[in-house]
N, CA, C and O of each residue as an XYZ file, in Angstrom:
308
protein
N      12.143      2.172      1.325
C      12.087      3.043      0.176
C      10.821      2.811     -0.633
O      10.522      3.560     -1.563
N      10.080      1.772     -0.276
C       8.805      1.494     -0.915
C       7.728      1.584      0.162
O       7.904      1.065      1.264
N       6.623      2.236     -0.154
C       5.540      2.380      0.814
C       4.203      2.361      0.089
O       4.144      2.463     -1.136
N       3.135      2.231      0.860
C       1.796      2.306      0.286
C       1.378      3.761      0.227
O       1.498      4.497      1.206
N       0.889      4.163     -0.926
C       0.443      5.536     -1.104
C      -1.008      5.721     -0.692
O      -1.648      4.790     -0.205
N      -1.513      6.908     -0.888
C      -2.904      7.200     -0.565
C      -3.872      6.394     -1.423
O      -5.021      6.175     -1.040
N      -3.403      5.959     -2.572
C      -4.243      5.155     -3.462
C      -4.154      3.663     -3.139
O      -4.664      2.836     -3.895
N      -3.507      3.312     -2.018
C      -3.367      1.926     -1.530
C      -2.480      1.060     -2.415
O      -2.514     -0.165     -2.306
N      -1.682      1.676     -3.293
C      -0.753      0.930     -4.138
C       0.667      1.173     -3.643
O       0.975      2.226     -3.084
N       1.531      0.176     -3.860
C       2.929      0.312     -3.483
C       3.626      1.267     -4.445
O       3.436      1.184     -5.658
N       4.430      2.171     -3.901
C       5.124      3.147     -4.723
C       6.431      3.559     -4.056
O       6.655      3.295     -2.875
N       7.273      4.201     -4.824
C       8.562      4.683     -4.334
C       8.324      5.792     -3.318
O       7.497      6.674     -3.549
N       9.035      5.759     -2.203
C       8.862      6.741     -1.135
C       9.777      7.941     -1.378
O      10.858      8.044     -0.798
N       9.325      8.837     -2.238
C      10.117     10.012     -2.602
C      10.451     10.885     -1.400
O      11.576     11.368     -1.273
N       9.494     11.084     -0.534
C       9.714     11.992      0.591
C      10.807     11.482      1.522
O      11.584     12.279      2.049
N      10.882     10.185      1.731
C      11.921      9.628      2.604
C      13.304      9.801      1.991
O      14.245     10.200      2.675
N      13.425      9.504      0.718
C      14.726      9.588      0.049
C      15.182     11.041     -0.082
O      16.336     11.361      0.205
N      14.282     11.914     -0.511
C      14.648     13.328     -0.638
C      14.967     13.918      0.727
O      15.915     14.692      0.862
N      14.186     13.560      1.739
C      14.444     14.050      3.093
C      15.773     13.569      3.644
O      16.470     14.316      4.331
N      16.129     12.322      3.347
C      17.401     11.785      3.839
C      18.579     12.540      3.237
O      19.537     12.870      3.936
N      18.503     12.810      1.946
C      19.612     13.523      1.320
C      19.578     15.019      1.625
O      20.612     15.685      1.567
N      18.410     15.546      1.945
C      18.340     16.946      2.383
C      19.012     17.092      3.748
O      19.724     18.068      3.979
N      18.797     16.142      4.648
C      19.479     16.199      5.942
C      20.978     16.002      5.759
O      21.777     16.592      6.486
N      21.361     15.176      4.791
C      22.788     15.026      4.492
C      23.396     16.320      4.004
O      24.528     16.649      4.358
N      22.654     17.060      3.191
C      23.142     18.345      2.688
C      23.206     19.385      3.803
O      24.136     20.190      3.853
N      22.226     19.366      4.686
C      22.237     20.303      5.816
C      23.397     19.993      6.755
O      24.032     20.903      7.287
N      23.669     18.709      6.958
C      24.764     18.348      7.858
C      26.117     18.757      7.294
O      27.098     18.857      8.031
N      26.169     18.991      6.001
C      27.416     19.455      5.379
C      27.856     20.789      5.969
O      29.052     21.073      6.031
N      26.913     21.601      6.397
C      27.269     22.925      6.914
C      28.161     22.839      8.147
O      28.858     23.801      8.469
N      28.151     21.706      8.841
C      29.015     21.528     10.006
C      30.415     21.077      9.620
O      31.319     21.095     10.455
N      30.607     20.676      8.378
C      31.900     20.202      7.904
C      32.335     20.977      6.661
O      32.432     20.389      5.583
N      32.596     22.257      6.777
C      32.905     23.038      5.570
C      34.233     22.673      4.914
O      34.404     22.933      3.723
N      35.164     22.090      5.631
C      36.457     21.727      5.061
C      36.433     20.351      4.394
O      37.366     19.995      3.675
N      35.405     19.603      4.620
C      35.339     18.238      4.093
C      34.927     18.239      2.625
O      34.471     19.249      2.089
N      35.096     17.093      1.996
C      34.644     16.909      0.619
C      33.118     16.962      0.601
O      32.460     16.142      1.239
N      32.564     17.911     -0.118
C      31.123     18.164     -0.089
C      30.299     16.960     -0.517
O      29.349     16.576      0.165
N      30.656     16.378     -1.623
C      29.828     15.304     -2.169
C      29.839     14.069     -1.277
O      28.796     13.451     -1.064
N      30.987     13.711     -0.763
C      31.047     12.496      0.055
C      30.288     12.661      1.359
O      29.678     11.704      1.836
N      30.308     13.852      1.948
C      29.573     14.072      3.196
C      28.073     13.971      2.956
O      27.358     13.350      3.743
N      27.598     14.570      1.887
C      26.167     14.526      1.587
C      25.723     13.096      1.305
O      24.714     12.645      1.846
N      26.456     12.386      0.473
C      26.095     11.000      0.155
C      26.173     10.102      1.385
O      25.272      9.301      1.634
N      27.238     10.237      2.141
C      27.419      9.388      3.314
C      26.314      9.619      4.339
O      25.720      8.662      4.837
N      26.038     10.867      4.655
C      25.005     11.154      5.645
C      23.612     10.814      5.134
O      22.763     10.386      5.915
N      23.359     10.994      3.849
C      22.071     10.606      3.276
C      21.841      9.103      3.340
O      20.747      8.650      3.675
N      22.868      8.339      3.020
C      22.743      6.878      3.082
C      22.617      6.382      4.516
O      21.905      5.413      4.778
N      23.303      7.040      5.443
C      23.160      6.677      6.855
C      21.729      6.918      7.311
O      21.165      6.092      8.028
N      21.136      8.031      6.910
C      19.750      8.343      7.282
C      18.784      7.320      6.683
O      17.834      6.909      7.350
N      19.011      6.907      5.443
C      18.162      5.874      4.846
C      18.291      4.557      5.608
O      17.300      3.855      5.811
N      19.505      4.223      6.028
C      19.718      3.012      6.819
C      19.014      3.080      8.161
O      18.426      2.097      8.611
N      19.073      4.246      8.803
C      18.373      4.425     10.071
C      16.873      4.224      9.898
O      16.229      3.574     10.721
N      16.331      4.770      8.851
C      14.893      4.640      8.593
C      14.513      3.187      8.325
O      13.455      2.728      8.758
N      15.365      2.472      7.620
C      15.088      1.062      7.333
C      15.090      0.238      8.621
O      14.210     -0.598      8.826
N      16.070      0.471      9.481
C      16.137     -0.259     10.752
C      14.938      0.097     11.622
O      14.353     -0.781     12.255
N      14.567      1.366     11.661
C      13.409      1.788     12.450
C      12.123      1.150     11.920
O      11.256      0.771     12.708
N      11.987      1.026     10.609
C      10.811      0.390     10.031
C      10.717     -1.081     10.380
O       9.637     -1.576     10.703
N      11.836     -1.784     10.319
C      11.858     -3.204     10.694
C      11.536     -3.357     12.175
O      10.772     -4.245     12.556
N      12.109     -2.503     13.005
C      11.843     -2.546     14.440
C      10.359     -2.305     14.715
O       9.742     -3.020     15.505
N       9.802     -1.308     14.065
C       8.391     -0.982     14.274
C       7.485     -2.106     13.781
O       6.482     -2.419     14.422
N       7.824     -2.702     12.671
C       6.962     -3.721     12.073
C       6.996     -5.041     12.838
O       5.960     -5.680     13.016
N       8.172     -5.449     13.287
C       8.299     -6.784     13.853
C       8.507     -6.814     15.359
O       7.900     -7.642     16.037
N       9.336     -5.947     15.899
C       9.661     -6.016     17.326
C       8.543     -5.437     18.180
O       8.135     -6.062     19.159
N       8.047     -4.276     17.837
C       6.998     -3.641     18.634
C       5.738     -4.499     18.653
O       5.077     -4.599     19.687
N       5.402     -5.106     17.548
C       4.209     -5.974     17.511
C       4.366     -7.182     18.417
O       3.382     -7.656     18.985
N       5.587     -7.693     18.565
C       5.822     -8.826     19.461
C       5.718     -8.394     20.923
O       5.266     -9.166     21.769
N       6.136     -7.164     21.222
C       6.105     -6.676     22.597
C       4.712     -6.252     23.029
O       4.411     -6.258     24.223
N       3.856     -5.886     22.084
C       2.499     -5.430     22.402
C       1.481     -6.220     21.581
O       0.864     -5.661     20.675
N       1.293     -7.507     21.877
C       0.408     -8.330     21.042
C      -1.069     -7.967     21.161
O      -1.828     -8.208     20.222
N      -1.500     -7.394     22.284
C      -2.918     -7.093     22.472
C      -3.265     -5.656     22.123
O      -4.427     -5.267     22.239
N      -2.319     -4.876     21.710
C      -2.565     -3.473     21.409
C      -3.533     -3.299     20.255
O      -4.409     -2.436     20.312
N      -3.394     -4.094     19.218
C      -4.252     -3.948     18.037
C      -5.689     -4.353     18.354
O      -6.617     -3.673     17.916
N      -5.902     -5.425     19.093
C      -7.268     -5.849     19.425
C      -7.912     -4.860     20.392
O      -9.123     -4.647     20.337
N      -7.135     -4.264     21.260
C      -7.652     -3.268     22.186
C      -8.090     -2.015     21.437
O      -9.121     -1.429     21.769
N      -7.343     -1.606     20.456
C      -7.668     -0.399     19.694
C      -8.941     -0.608     18.872
O      -9.687      0.347     18.659
N      -9.206     -1.813     18.410
C     -10.411     -2.082     17.627
C     -11.655     -2.062     18.498
O     -12.736     -1.737     18.007
N     -11.534     -2.397     19.765
C     -12.675     -2.483     20.658
C     -13.228     -1.095     20.989
O     -14.417     -0.966     21.282
N     -12.405     -0.073     20.948
C     -12.875      1.270     21.287
C     -13.548      1.909     20.081
O     -13.106      1.713     18.949
N     -14.630      2.681     20.316
C     -15.304      3.334     19.174
C     -14.541      4.509     18.636
O     -14.985      5.150     17.683
């Protein structure tokens, strides 16, 4: 939920949070008989959790699996 902005400073990630709850609201259309608010909140929080797990995986696991990728990318012009 926190990311570096274009100004290189840490800031709240509005697009991720708004996008997560927008997908939660869209997913409500598949459950018209359900409680509207709980479906939106539940699906929005699930999406935020997915993004958090994906960020941790990308930051720590992928770097361990591809240790030479960064040095290889720097060598190319």
